[in-house]
C-alpha positions in Angstrom: 90.1 -27.4 -70.1 90.9 -30.5 -68.1 94.4 -31.3 -66.8 95.0 -34.5 -64.9 98.0 -36.0 -63.1 97.6 -39.0 -60.7 94.4 -38.4 -58.7 94.4 -34.6 -59.3 92.0 -33.0 -61.7 92.1 -29.3 -62.7 89.1 -27.9 -64.6 89.2 -24.3 -65.7 87.6 -22.0 -68.2 90.3 -19.4 -68.6 93.9 -19.9 -69.9 96.3 -21.2 -67.4 99.7 -23.0 -67.5 99.7 -25.7 -64.8 103.1 -27.1 -63.7 103.9 -30.2 -61.8 106.9 -29.9 -59.5 108.7 -31.7 -56.7 111.6 -29.9 -55.0 114.9 -31.5 -54.0 113.7 -35.0 -54.9 115.8 -38.1 -54.7 114.7 -41.1 -56.8 116.2 -44.4 -55.7 119.4 -42.8 -54.6 120.9 -40.0 -52.5 121.4 -37.2 -55.0 118.5 -34.7 -55.3 117.1 -32.2 -57.8 114.0 -30.3 -58.8 111.5 -32.1 -61.0 109.2 -29.8 -62.9 107.1 -30.1 -66.1 104.3 -28.2 -67.7 101.2 -30.4 -68.0 99.3 -30.5 -71.3 95.5 -30.7 -71.3 93.9 -34.1 -71.4 92.6 -33.2 -74.9 96.1 -33.5 -76.3 97.0 -36.9 -74.7 97.7 -39.8 -77.0 97.9 -43.6 -77.2 101.2 -44.4 -79.0 104.6 -43.5 -77.4 108.2 -44.3 -78.3 110.3 -44.2 -75.1 113.9 -43.6 -76.0 116.9 -44.5 -73.9 118.6 -41.8 -71.8 122.0 -40.8 -73.0 125.0 -42.4 -71.3 123.1 -44.6 -69.0 125.4 -47.3 -67.9 124.3 -48.6 -64.4 120.9 -47.1 -63.9 117.3 -47.7 -65.2 114.7 -45.0 -65.8 111.2 -44.9 -64.3 108.2 -44.5 -66.6 105.1 -43.0 -65.1 101.8 -43.4 -66.9 98.6 -41.5 -65.9 95.2 -42.7 -67.3 92.3 -40.5 -68.2 89.5 -43.1 -68.4 88.5 -46.2 -66.6 89.4 -49.6 -68.2 92.5 -48.3 -69.9 94.6 -51.2 -71.2 98.3 -50.4 -71.7 101.0 -52.4 -73.4 104.7 -51.8 -72.6 106.7 -53.8 -75.1 103.8 -56.3 -75.3 103.4 -56.6 -71.5 99.8 -55.9 -70.7 98.7 -53.6 -67.8 95.5 -51.8 -66.8 94.6 -48.7 -64.9 91.5 -46.5 -64.3 90.7 -42.8 -64.5 93.1 -40.7 -62.4 95.1 -43.8 -61.6 98.7 -44.3 -62.6 101.2 -47.0 -63.5 104.9 -46.9 -62.6 107.5 -49.2 -64.0 111.3 -49.3 -64.1 112.6 -49.8 -67.6 116.1 -50.8 -68.7 116.8 -48.0 -71.1 120.6 -48.5 -71.3 120.4 -51.0 -74.2 117.2 -50.3 -76.2 114.1 -48.1 -76.5 110.6 -49.1 -75.6 107.1 -48.7 -77.1 103.9 -48.0 -75.2 100.4 -48.2 -76.7 97.0 -47.9 -74.9 93.4 -48.3 -75.7 92.5 -44.9 -74.3 94.6 -41.6 -74.0 97.3 -41.5 -71.4 100.1 -39.2 -70.2 103.6 -40.6 -70.1 106.6 -39.2 -68.2 110.2 -40.5 -68.0 112.1 -40.0 -64.8 115.9 -40.3 -64.4 117.1 -41.9 -61.2 119.5 -40.4 -58.7 123.3 -40.9 -59.1 124.5 -44.0 -57.1 127.5 -42.3 -55.5 130.0 -39.5 -56.0 131.8 -39.9 -59.3 129.8 -43.0 -60.1 130.0 -44.6 -63.5 126.8 -42.8 -64.6 126.9 -39.1 -63.7 123.4 -37.9 -63.3 120.7 -36.5 -61.0 116.9 -36.8 -60.9 115.3 -35.3 -64.0 111.8 -35.6 -65.6 110.4 -35.1 -69.1 107.1 -35.9 -70.7 107.2 -38.4 -73.6 105.3 -37.0 -76.6 102.6 -39.1 -78.2 103.4 -39.8 -81.9 100.4 -37.8 -83.2 101.8 -34.7 -81.5 105.3 -34.8 -83.1 106.3 -31.5 -84.7 108.5 -30.6 -87.6 110.7 -27.8 -86.1 112.0 -27.1 -82.6 114.2 -24.4 -81.2 116.1 -25.3 -78.0 118.6 -23.8 -75.6 121.0 -25.6 -73.3 121.3 -24.3 -69.7 124.4 -23.7 -67.5 124.7 -25.3 -64.1 124.3 -23.4 -60.9 125.8 -26.3 -58.9 128.8 -25.8 -56.6 130.1 -29.1 -58.0 130.4 -27.6 -61.5 131.1 -24.0 -60.7 128.7 -22.7 -63.3 130.2 -24.9 -66.1 128.2 -26.3 -69.0 126.6 -29.7 -68.9 127.4 -32.4 -71.4 124.3 -31.9 -73.6 122.4 -34.2 -75.9 119.5 -34.3 -78.3 117.4 -37.5 -78.3 115.5 -37.9 -81.5 112.7 -40.2 -82.6 111.6 -40.2 -86.2 110.3 -42.7 -88.9 113.3 -44.5 -90.3 112.7 -43.4 -93.8 112.9 -39.7 -92.8 116.2 -39.9 -90.8 118.1 -38.3 -93.8 115.8 -35.2 -93.7 116.9 -34.1 -90.2 118.7 -30.8 -90.0 120.3 -28.7 -87.2 121.1 -25.0 -87.6 120.7 -25.3 -91.4 122.9 -28.4 -91.9 121.9 -32.0 -92.5 122.6 -34.1 -89.4 123.9 -37.1 -91.3 126.6 -34.8 -92.9 127.5 -33.0 -89.7 127.5 -36.0 -87.5 128.9 -39.1 -89.2 128.9 -41.3 -86.1 125.2 -41.2 -85.2 124.0 -44.7 -84.2 120.3 -45.2 -85.0 118.2 -47.9 -83.3 114.8 -49.1 -84.3 112.0 -48.8 -81.7 110.4 -52.3 -81.2 106.8 -52.9 -82.3 106.6 -49.8 -84.5 106.8 -51.4 -87.9 103.4 -53.1 -87.8 100.5 -52.6 -90.3 102.9 -51.9 -93.1 104.4 -48.8 -91.4 108.1 -48.0 -91.4 109.6 -48.4 -88.0 110.4 -45.5 -85.7 114.1 -45.0 -85.1 115.9 -43.2 -82.3 119.4 -41.8 -81.7 121.4 -39.5 -79.3 123.5 -36.7 -80.5 126.0 -34.7 -78.4 125.5 -31.0 -79.1 127.5 -27.9 -78.1 126.1 -25.4 -75.6 123.9 -22.6 -76.9 120.7 -22.2 -78.9 119.9 -24.6 -81.8 117.0 -25.2 -84.3 116.3 -28.7 -85.2 114.0 -29.4 -88.2 113.3 -31.6 -91.2 113.4 -30.5 -94.8 109.9 -31.8 -95.5 106.9 -30.5 -93.6 105.2 -33.9 -93.1 108.4 -35.5 -91.6 107.6 -34.9 -87.9 109.7 -36.2 -85.0 110.2 -36.1 -81.3 113.1 -34.2 -79.7 114.2 -34.3 -76.1 117.0 -32.1 -74.7 119.1 -33.4 -71.8 122.4 -32.9 -70.1 124.3 -34.5 -67.3 127.3 -33.9 -64.9 128.4 -35.1 -61.5 125.2 -35.1 -59.4 123.6 -32.8 -61.9 121.2 -33.3 -64.8 118.3 -31.9 -66.7 115.8 -33.1 -69.3 112.9 -31.5 -71.2 110.9 -32.1 -74.3 111.8 -29.6 -77.0 108.1 -29.0 -77.8 105.0 -30.7 -79.1 101.9 -30.0 -81.0 98.8 -29.5 -78.9 96.2 -30.8 -81.3 92.9 -31.9 -79.8 93.2 -35.7 -80.4 91.2 -36.6 -77.3 88.1 -34.4 -77.4 85.9 -33.9 -74.4 82.8 -36.1 -74.2 79.4 -35.8 -72.4 78.2 -39.2 -71.1 74.6 -40.0 -71.5 72.7 -41.7 -68.7 70.2 -43.4 -71.0 70.6 -45.8 -73.9 71.2 -44.4 -77.4 70.7 -46.3 -80.5 72.7 -46.1 -83.8 73.4 -42.3 -83.6 77.0 -42.3 -84.7 78.2 -40.7 -81.4 80.4 -41.9 -78.6 77.6 -41.8 -75.9 79.6 -43.5 -73.1 82.9 -41.7 -73.6 85.0 -44.7 -74.2 86.5 -43.6 -77.5 84.2 -45.9 -79.5 81.0 -45.2 -81.5 78.0 -47.5 -81.4 80.2 -50.4 -80.3 77.5 -52.5 -78.7 74.6 -54.4 -80.3 71.2 -53.5 -79.0 70.7 -57.0 -77.6 70.4 -56.4 -73.8 73.9 -57.7 -73.3 77.0 -56.0 -72.0 78.9 -56.5 -75.3 81.8 -54.2 -74.5 82.2 -55.6 -71.0 82.1 -52.2 -69.2 79.4 -53.1 -66.7 76.6 -51.4 -68.6 74.1 -52.6 -71.2 73.2 -51.0 -74.5 74.5 -47.6 -73.4 76.0 -47.0 -76.9 74.6 -49.5 -79.3 73.7 -50.1 -82.9 70.7 -51.9 -84.3 71.8 -54.7 -86.5 70.1 -55.0 -90.0 68.1 -51.8 -89.6 66.1 -51.1 -92.8 66.0 -47.4 -93.7 63.7 -46.1 -96.4 64.1 -42.7 -98.2 61.9 -42.0 -101.1 62.3 -44.9 -103.6 65.6 -45.9 -102.1 65.8 -48.7 -99.5 69.2 -49.4 -97.9 70.1 -52.2 -95.7 72.4 -51.1 -92.9 74.4 -53.7 -91.1 76.3 -52.1 -88.3 78.7 -54.6 -86.8 79.6 -53.9 -83.2 83.2 -53.1 -82.5 84.0 -55.2 -79.4 87.1 -54.9 -77.3 88.2 -58.5 -77.8 91.6 -59.6 -76.7 94.1 -56.8 -76.3 97.2 -57.9 -78.0 
């Protein structure tokens, strides 16, 4: 199994749970807190991410950290194009006070959202550094069970946080959401849903996101239909205190491991150069996919294949990168 986070690679054969942590961290401010997150294996990374706003953000942005698995990874953040290589990372401040964001990439990436430090004591936005991973859409689950923590801070004297659920789901499935056995739209009449930009392409229904204030304790959030999956982030805030974590995710292998071949391979239906594409070049002694190599994973155009009395004409058209829009 391979785990990767910004220039660090962990390869292991046995079962381990790697965690990323940074103690007493300040993020563009003076208040400090522990940032910690369990890292998923590279095989479960994705290419499509809805980045919701952080609840009750009034005067602070969030930081989005993106880690890339493969060289030549093109990333779009709300149609702004960026690029990074294997083990490299991108970092960008996003204004999440007004609207959510959408990230897509040509190759699998890991995305984390980091909450900034509080500006000052009793500032307009009460918060502290916190970090959560953003789940790729293909890893959304159908049921989550969560628990809200209590503060150990001297500022709060062990009191509860103000707790929130942040949900992302296809707009046509919003009415299927339930918490503790009751439909959300019946229990919470004042939920404000907002469409995630750039998610209604290709005839798909847009993703929609909302924040819901929840009481302290343990809760189960689900949908009434098994194929209506969604993302759930749990967070809470107080004076110089905050937390955030993803309620869970599937760990399906959507980015399988790949063995790169050193020699050319012709029309074999395999991804021989580990770029997520199959037979994407033409066997024409040209670097068709613009990766610095020639015919490393190519298809022979108009190859005639005979089998018994059947003759088939196979025309494999190379899938080129082209302009990334």
